[in-house]
N, C-alpha and C positions, 0 to 999 in steps of 0.2 A: 553868684546865688544872692537872691534878694531877702532881706530879713525885715520882718514886721514884729512889732512890739504890741501885743494885746494885753499886757499885763494889768492895765487899768480898766479894760473892758469887762462886761458881764455878759451871759448869754441873754439874748441870741447874738450879740454885736460880734462876740469872739468867732463865732461860725460865719457871720455876714463878712467880716473882714476878712477872714481866711480864704472864703469861697471867692471873693471879688479879687483878691491877689492871685489866687490860683488860675482865675479864668483869664488873667493877663499875661500868664506863662504859656510857652509853647511846650508840646508834649515833651517829655523828657528833661525839662528843666526842673531846679528844685527851689523851694521856698523854706527859709528858715523862720519859724514861728516861736516868739519868745513868749512864754505865758506862765501863769501861776500854778502851783499845786491844787488839787482838789478837782472840782467839777470841770474847769478848762482843760486840764491835763488828761483827765478821762474821757472827756467828749470831742476834743478837736481831733486827736488821732482816730477816734472810732468814725467820725464823722466823714473824715478826709478819705479813709479807707473805704467806707461805704459809698462813696462817690466814685470809686474806682482808682483811686491814687495808691501810691506806695509810701509806707512809713521808712524812711531810710535809717534814723537815729533819733533817740530821745536821750538827752542829756541834763544833768543838773549843773545850775551854775549860780551860786550866790542865792540860794533859796527858790529861784525859778527855774524854768526848764526851757530847753531848745528842742523843738520838734522839726526835723528835717522831713519834708514831705516832697516826693517826686511826682509830678504831674503825670498821671496816665490818662484813660479814658474818663467819661462822665457817665454816672448813673445817677437818676434823682433819688435823693435821700433828704433826710432832715438834719437837725443839728445834733439829735442823740440825747437831749437833756429833757427835762420836765417842762421847758416852756411851750412845747408842742409846734416850734416852727417845723414846716414842710415845704419842701420844694416843689413847685407846680411845673408841669411840662410846658415849654414855651408854645 
C-alpha cells in the first residue's frame, strides 16, 4: 500500500495530490493518505467517495489522520471544499 503525506498542503492541493496518486493505482489497490484534522479530514474522504472510491479506514495518529482509500471506479467530482475546484470530463 502506498502512503502519501499531505499534511503540509492546503486545498485544492490535498485533493489534487490524492487524485493523482489514486490515478496511478490499479482498481482494488489502496492508498494511505496522511492528513491534518479539519477541512482536509472532512473533504478528502468525501471527495474520494464522490469519485467512486471506498474509504476503508480512518484512524488518528499523533494529531494527524490516516485515511485508507480503496480505488474503485471513477466519477467526475470536485474537491468538496469552498475553493470551487471541479473536475472536467476529458
